[in-house]
C-alpha positions as CSV (number, residue, x, y, z in Angstrom):
1,M,-261.9,69.2,-45.9
2,L,-259.5,71.7,-43.5
3,E,-256.1,70.9,-42.6
4,L,-256.4,71.4,-39.2
5,R,-252.7,72.6,-38.7
6,P,-251.0,71.8,-35.5
7,S,-250.1,75.5,-34.5
8,C,-249.8,79.1,-34.6
9,E,-247.9,80.3,-37.4
10,C,-246.9,83.4,-35.4
11,C,-245.9,82.1,-32.0
12,D,-245.5,78.6,-32.5
13,V,-248.2,77.2,-29.8
14,D,-249.9,74.1,-30.1
15,L,-253.2,74.1,-31.9
16,P,-254.8,70.7,-31.4
17,P,-257.8,70.2,-33.3
18,D,-260.0,71.0,-30.6
19,A,-258.5,73.9,-29.7
20,T,-261.0,77.2,-29.3
21,Q,-258.3,79.6,-29.7
22,A,-257.7,78.6,-33.4
23,R,-258.0,81.2,-36.0
24,I,-258.0,80.9,-39.7
25,C,-258.0,83.0,-42.9
26,S,-259.6,81.8,-46.2
27,F,-256.2,80.0,-47.2
28,E,-256.3,78.3,-44.1
29,C,-253.4,80.1,-42.4
30,T,-253.6,79.6,-38.8
31,F,-252.9,81.5,-36.0
32,C,-254.2,81.6,-32.2
33,A,-256.5,84.3,-30.9
34,T,-253.7,85.9,-29.0
35,C,-251.8,86.6,-32.1
36,V,-254.7,87.4,-34.4
37,E,-255.8,89.9,-31.8
38,T,-252.3,91.4,-30.4
39,V,-249.8,91.1,-33.0
40,L,-251.6,91.0,-36.2
41,L,-254.5,93.1,-35.7
42,G,-256.9,91.1,-37.4
43,V,-255.2,90.7,-40.4
44,C,-253.2,87.7,-42.1
45,P,-249.6,88.5,-42.7
46,N,-249.7,86.0,-45.6
47,C,-252.9,87.0,-47.8
48,G,-254.3,90.1,-46.3
49,G,-257.4,88.3,-45.2
50,H,-259.3,88.4,-42.1
51,F,-259.8,85.4,-39.6
52,T,-262.4,83.4,-38.5
53,P,-262.7,80.8,-35.5
54,R,-261.2,77.4,-36.7
55,P,-264.1,74.7,-36.7
56,I,-263.5,71.9,-34.3
57,R,-263.8,68.6,-36.2
58,P,-265.5,65.8,-34.3
59,A,-263.3,63.5,-32.0
60,N,-265.0,60.5,-33.7
61,K,-263.7,61.3,-37.1
62,L,-260.1,62.4,-36.5
63,A,-259.4,58.8,-36.9
64,A,-260.3,58.8,-40.6
65,N,-259.6,62.5,-41.2
66,P,-256.5,63.3,-39.4
67,P,-255.3,66.5,-38.6
68,S,-252.1,68.1,-40.3
69,T,-248.7,67.3,-38.6
70,Q,-246.7,69.6,-40.5
71,R,-246.1,72.8,-38.4
72,V,-245.8,76.4,-40.1
73,Y,-243.6,78.7,-38.0
74,N,-242.6,82.2,-39.3
75,P,-241.0,84.0,-36.1
76,D,-240.9,87.2,-38.0
77,C,-244.8,87.4,-38.7
78,A,-244.9,90.6,-36.2
79,K,-242.2,92.1,-38.4
80,E,-244.4,91.8,-41.6
81,R,-247.3,94.1,-40.3
């Protein structure tokens, strides 16, 4: 099951479970669409993989399968490119 991480690892913007702007790589590194398109240029700075839109978990499944609350933030993500 996906963790549904709560924020962009690059700019720390909130990405709630229903965020349509959330992007993930195959390791579930999580970024917003803006950072993926303008800062990272479609390549994950952590693993070198590509991104896909993160699926949205149905609201009625969130209570039994809650999203992660642990934020991952690396303000230097743009420098790592």
